[in-house]
Backbone as a ProteinNet text record, in pm:
[ID]
protein_1_A
[PRIMARY]
MIVVLDTSVLFSAFAFPHGLCAAMFRASMGRHELATSSFILEELQRHLCGKTTLSNDQVDEVLKIVSHAGPVVIPVNVDASACRDANDLPILGTVIAARAHVLVTGDKDLLVLEQFGDAMIISPRMFVDRFLGS
[TERTIARY]
7689.7	7638.6	7752	7758.3	7860.8	7801.7	7870	7822.4	7930.5	7888.2	7977.5	7932	8024.3	8000.1	8061.8	7982.4	8040.2	8135.7	8205.8	8310.6	8258	8142.2	8089.1	8057.1	8011	7981.3	8111.3	8211.4	8341.3	8405.4	8397.2	8451.3	8386.5	8255	8183.3	8222.3	8243.6	8279.4	8411.1	8505.8	8637.4	8658.2	8586.7	8598.1	8516.5	8411.3	8321.7	8306.3	8405.8	8411.5	8299.3	8218	8108	7973.1	7973.4	7849.5	7793	7679.9	7608.2	7693.7	7762	7841	7957	8016.9	8125.5	8072.9	7960.2	7900.5	7860.2	7805.8	7765.3	7886.3	7995.1	8116	8168.1	8178.9	8229.5	8140.5	8010.1	7917	7917	7943.5	7942.2	8066.8	8176.2	8305.5	8298.6	8237.2	8233.6	8113.7	8017.7	7893.1	7879	7948	7933.1	8069.6	8076.5	8197.8	8188.2	8279.1	8275.1	8369.1	8313.6	8392.5	8416.1	8528.3	8559.8	8634.1	8678.5	8751.7	8867.4	8954.6	9066.7	9014	8906.1	8847.8	8803.3	8729.1	8679.4	8794.9	8896	9010.9	9085.3	9104.9	9174.6	9092.7	8962.4	8875.6	8870.4	8864.2	8863.2	8992.1	9104.2	9232.3	9235.8	9191	9188	9102.1	8984.9	8893.7	8944.2	8997.1	9048.4	9168.4	9254.9	9372.6	9333.3	9232.3	9197.1	9091.8	9012.8	8899.3	8898	9003.5	9011.2	9148.5	9164.5	9294.2	9371.9	9328.5	9400.1	9540	9636.7	9773.1	9780.7	9887	9908	9912.6	9975.7	9982.4	9843.2	9760.8	9623.9	9542	9557.7	9487.5	9533	9662.1	9714.1	9653.4	9637.3	9576.9	9430.2	9358.2	9218.7	9210.4	9295.2	9294.1	9325.8	9415.1	9449.8	9329.2	9261.5	9143.6	9035.7	9007.8	8902.6	8940	9064.4	9104.6	9112.4	9120.8	9123	8985.3	8883	8747.4	8677.6	8736.5	8678	8758.1	8708.1	8783.9	8794	8906.7	8926.4	8919.7	8820.7	8797.6	8830.3	8840.2	8853.3	8714.3	8661.3	8525.4	8513.1	8402.9	8376.4	8319.4	8329.1	8270.9	8119.1	8053.2	7908	7861.2	7757.6	7703.3	7659.3	7687.1	7656.8	7509	7424.2	7280.3	7233.4	7324.7	7287.9	7246.8	7299.2	7263.1	7278.9	7224.4	7223.1	7352.2	7442.5	7570.1	7683.8	7754.3	7862.7	7971.5	7986.9	8087.6	8055.3	7930.7	7889.5	7908.9	7943.8	7958.7	8061.3	8178.9	8273.4	8219.6	8130.2	8069.1	7979.4	7898.1	7813.3	7897.7	8009.5	8102	8162.8	8183	8232.5	8128.2	8003.8	7893.6	7889.9	7900	7895.9	8019.5	8137.7	8262	8267.8	8213.4	8216.6	8102.6	8007.6	7887.4	7814.3	7805.6	7748.5	7597.7	7552.1	7409.1	7348	7432.8	7385.7	7490.8	7443	7524.7	7468.2	7552.7	7511.6	7567.3	7477.4	7516.3	7422.7	7471.7	7387.9	7361.7	7413.9	7405.7	7266.3	7195	7058.1	7052.2	7158	7160.5	7168.1	7223.3	7227.9	7105.3	7063.5	6948.3	6821.9	6807.2	6688.6	6678.2	6789.5	6788.6	6723.6	6740	6687.6	6749	6789.1	6845.7	6940.9	7051.3	7140.2	7194.2	7170	7204.6	7129.7	7201.2	7140	7145.7	7197.9	7219.5	7110.7	7059.5	6970.7	7057.4	7004.5	7076.1	6998.9	7064.8	6997.1	7087.1	7025.2	7097.5	7161.4	7256.9	7316.1	7210.3	7115.2	7010.7	6929.5	6892.2	6816.2	6898	7027	7112.6	7117.4	7136	7140.4	7008.2	6898.3	6767.6	6738.4	6776.2	6741.7	6837.7	6967.9	7067.2	7149.3	7142	7224.1	7141.1	7012.2	6926.2	6927.8	6881.5	6880.6	6775.3
11294.4	11401	11451.1	11580.7	11640.2	11662.4	11608.5	11611.7	11673.9	11764.2	11817.9	11759.8	11699.1	11651.5	11753.4	11807.6	11908.7	11843.6	11926.5	11878.5	11779.4	11806	11716.2	11578.2	11571.9	11442.2	11366.8	11435.4	11370.8	11327.6	11413	11376.9	11248.2	11242.1	11122.3	10999.5	11018.8	10906.4	10842.3	10923.3	10869.4	10848	10919.9	10899.7	10778.7	10747.9	10636.6	10547.2	10462.1	10386.5	10285.6	10259.4	10164.7	10234.8	10367.5	10444.3	10473.7	10542	10577.3	10661.5	10763.5	10852.8	10778.9	10684.4	10605.2	10518.6	10453.2	10369.4	10455.5	10572.6	10663.5	10709.3	10744.6	10788.6	10677.6	10556.5	10444	10416.2	10415.9	10387.2	10497.6	10620	10732.7	10740.1	10685.4	10698.6	10661	10552.9	10511.2	10561.9	10618.7	10658.5	10807.7	10888	11033.4	11099.9	11221.3	11301.3	11378	11350.8	11412.2	11532.5	11647.8	11770.9	11817.2	11882.8	11939.9	12070.4	12130.7	12256.4	12258.9	12354	12375.3	12403.3	12477.5	12508.6	12381.2	12296.2	12172.5	12082.2	12070.3	11985.1	12035.8	12167	12223.3	12204.3	12226.6	12208.3	12061.1	11971.3	11827.7	11785.7	11834.8	11802.2	11847.7	11970.1	12023.9	11936.4	11900	11820.9	11678.8	11616.9	11480	11476.7	11576.8	11581	11613.5	11696	11741.2	11658.9	11582.7	11516	11364	11309	11163.1	11114.9	10985.8	10927.6	10888.8	10934.9	10905.2	10968.2	10895.9	10949.1	11052.8	11129.8	11227.3	11158.5	11041.1	10966.5	10922.5	10880.5	10839.5	10959.1	11072.5	11193	11233.2	11226.7	11258.3	11165.6	11038.5	10942.2	10976	11015.2	11056.7	11175.6	11274.8	11393.9	11357.8	11263.9	11217.7	11149.8	11065	10994.8	11095.2	11190	11288.4	11376.8	11419.7	11510.6	11441.2	11307.8	11234.4	11184.4	11211.9	11166	11256.9	11371.3	11467.3	11595.6	11698.2	11823.1	11891.6	11959.9	12043.4	12187.8	12260.7	12396.3	12498	12621	12732.1	12792.2	12796.6	12849	12992.7	13021.3	13158.9	13233.9	13364.8	13446.3	13443.6	13423.6	13419.2	13529.5	13600.9	13708.7	13657.3	13734.1	13693.6	13667.6	13722.6	13702.4	13565.1	13487.6	13358.1	13255	13267.4	13171.3	13236.4	13169.5	13231	13210.9	13125.2	13103.5	13138	13245.2	13291.7	13186.4	13094.8	12989.6	12892.1	12892.8	12803.4	12863.9	12990.1	13056	12987.5	12943.1	12873.9	12739.1	12675.9	12552.1	12585.3	12689.6	12732.3	12780.8	12845.7	12888	12770.1	12660.1	12537.1	12480.6	12481.2	12431.9	12506.6	12638.9	12720.2	12695	12698	12679	12542	12440.6	12304.3	12277.7	12370.3	12350.8	12222.9	12208	12086.4	12078.1	11955.3	11926.7	11903.3	11857	11821.8	11861.2	11915.7	11934.7	11841.8	11754.6	11663.4	11717.1	11738.5	11799	11754.1	11762.3	11741.6	11873	11982.1	12114.8	12173.7	12195.5	12247.5	12385.4	12465.3	12597.9	12589.2	12482.1	12460.7	12383.8	12283.5	12202.9	12287.3	12389.3	12473.9	12547.1	12564.2	12631.9	12545.7	12416	12316.5	12324.6	12442.4	12463	12581.1	12572.2	12686.6	12683.7	12789.4	12785.3	12670.6	12587.5	12471.7	12345.8	12356.6	12238.1	12221.2	12097.9	12066.8	12039.1	12070.2	12049.2	11944.8	11830.7	11719.6	11653.5	11577.3	11504.7	11378.3	11320.8	11194.4	11084.6	11071.6	10969.6	10992.3	11118	11149.1	11117.7	11146.2	11117.4	10967.3	10890	10744.1	10694.1	10738.4	10691.5	10732.5	10854.3	10907.7	10865.1	10855.9	10836	10707.6	10641.2	10520	10396.4	10414.4	10300.7	10196.8	10079.8	9971.7	9999.6
19925	20007.8	20097.9	20115.6	20201.2	20340.1	20440.1	20577.6	20665.8	20754.8	20857.8	20990.9	21062.1	21198	21291.6	21383.1	21470.5	21570.8	21643.7	21733.6	21836	21892.6	21996.4	21941	21817.6	21754.3	21729	21677.9	21654.2	21785.4	21886.4	22017.6	22067	22061.1	22106.2	22024.9	21895.7	21808.5	21850.5	21896.4	21929.4	22079.7	22162.5	22306.8	22352.4	22278	22312.7	22189.5	22162.3	22036.6	22015	22116.6	22098.7	22094.8	22089.7	22092.9	21955.5	21956.6	21833.8	21739.7	21792.7	21707.4	21640.8	21712	21653.7	21540	21562.6	21457.6	21337.9	21364.7	21258.3	21176.9	21246.3	21176.8	21086.1	21138.9	21059	20938.3	20958.9	20849.6	20744	20785.8	20692.6	20606.3	20655	20586.8	20439.1	20404.9	20265.2	20188.4	20259.5	20194.9	20171.8	20252.5	20245.8	20254.5	20204.4	20216	20347.5	20439.2	20571.8	20575.8	20550.2	20550.6	20694.1	20713.4	20844.5	20821.5	20929.9	20917.4	21014.8	20990.9	21082.1	21222.7	21234	21364.6	21435.9	21365.8	21426.5	21465.9	21381.7	21413.7	21537	21546.6	21662.9	21790.2	21779.9	21896.2	21937.2	21839.3	21867.4	21937.4	21889	21951.6	22097	22121.2	22257.9	22349.8	22303.9	22386.6	22407.8	22305	22320.5	22414.2	22404.3	22493	22636.8	22653.9	22787.4	22859.3	22784.2	22845.9	22829.2	22770.1	22754.1	22799.4	22802	22835	22709.8	22593.9	22470.7	22474.1	22424.5	22417.1	22304.8	22303.5	22196.2	22060	22054.2	21927.8	21883.1	21977.4	21943.3	21895.1	21960.2	21918.1	21778.5	21752.7	21619.1	21513.9	21548.1	21455.8	21429.1	21533.3	21517.2	21421.7	21442.9	21357.6	21212.8	21194.5	21059.7	20994.5	21068.3	21016	20976.1	21063.6	21037.4	20918.7	20913.8	20805.8	20670.4	20669.1	20542.5	20500.2	20580.6	20549.2	20448.1	20421.6	20328.4	20331.6	20264.8	20259.1	20395.5	20416.3	20534.4	20484.9	20532.5	20484.5	20593	20551.7	20645.7	20660.9	20783.1	20800.7	20750.7	20683.8	20643.1	20762.8	20759.7	20866.3	20853.3	20965.3	20970.2	21063.5	21024.7	21105.2	21241.4	21344.1	21481.8	21505.3	21422.3	21439.2	21388.7	21330.9	21272.8	21377.1	21499.1	21604.1	21740.5	21840.6	21973.6	22052.4	22005.8	22073.6	21977.9	22008.4	21921	21902.3	21997.7	21984.6	21871.2	21825.2	21716.7	21577.8	21571.2	21440.8	21350.4	21402.1	21314.2	21260.9	21336.3	21286.9	21167.8	21182.2	21070.5	20953.6	20983.6	20878	20804.4	20876	20813.2	20718.6	20760.5	20676.9	20544.3	20550.6	20428.4	20342.5	20403.9	20327.7	20260.7	20326.3	20271.8	20174	20167	20084.9	20126.5	20258.4	20315.9	20293.7	20286.2	20276	20413.8	20508	20641.7	20745.2	20858.1	20977.1	21083.6	21137.7	21243.4	21374.3	21470.6	21597.3	21708.5	21829.4	21946.1	22017.8	21964.2	22024.5	22003.1	22112.6	22103.9	22039.2	22058.4	21996.3	21844.1	21792.2	21648	21599.2	21674.3	21633.6	21617.8	21701.4	21694.5	21559.9	21491.8	21361.5	21253.3	21261.9	21167.5	21027.9	20984.3	20851.3	20858.5	20783.6	20769.2	20628.3	20551.9	20411	20346.3	20274.6	20208.3	20293.2	20414.9	20498.2	20603.2	20612	20723.5	20845.6	20962.3	21088.1	21167.2	21191.6	21257.1	21361.1	21448.8	21553.7	21495.9	21568.7	21523.3	21501.8	21593.4	21578.5	21451.6	21424.9	21304.2	21179.7	21183.5	21068	21041.3	21145.4	21130	21072.8	21130.8	21085.1	20941.2	20905	20773.5	20663.3	20694.3	20589	20599.7	20711.8	20727.2	20761.1	20772.7	20805.1	20693.3	20725.3	20626.6	20526.6
[MASK]
++++++++++++++++++++++++++++++++++++++++++++++++++++++++++++++++++++++++++++++++++++++++++++++++++++++++++++++++++++++++++++++++++++++

């Protein structure tokens, strides 16, 4: 299954290594193809450098791990009417470009959509319960 983790989920996975998003990321690595995009990687780098105490080398390692977890795509253009926050359009464009089955996000503006294209949009907790549970 192809899964896109939005920037906030990836940020949480690496900024809080003992949290739900970190456990979800680790468990997903061998079970699912984790697609990402140039947009998500750039945004993740900005947030990790600006909002954590991770060194530049550590941030580079995170980006390497994420980019090797699956394909890195270029987001397609998505019509502005697709969601209520224009800043989320590149995330939806990543979903389409990656042909993802699932978008995992904590963003309420995305969660309210529930579906985009062929991808369901769910929270990290829902993803764990539905796809990583025992």
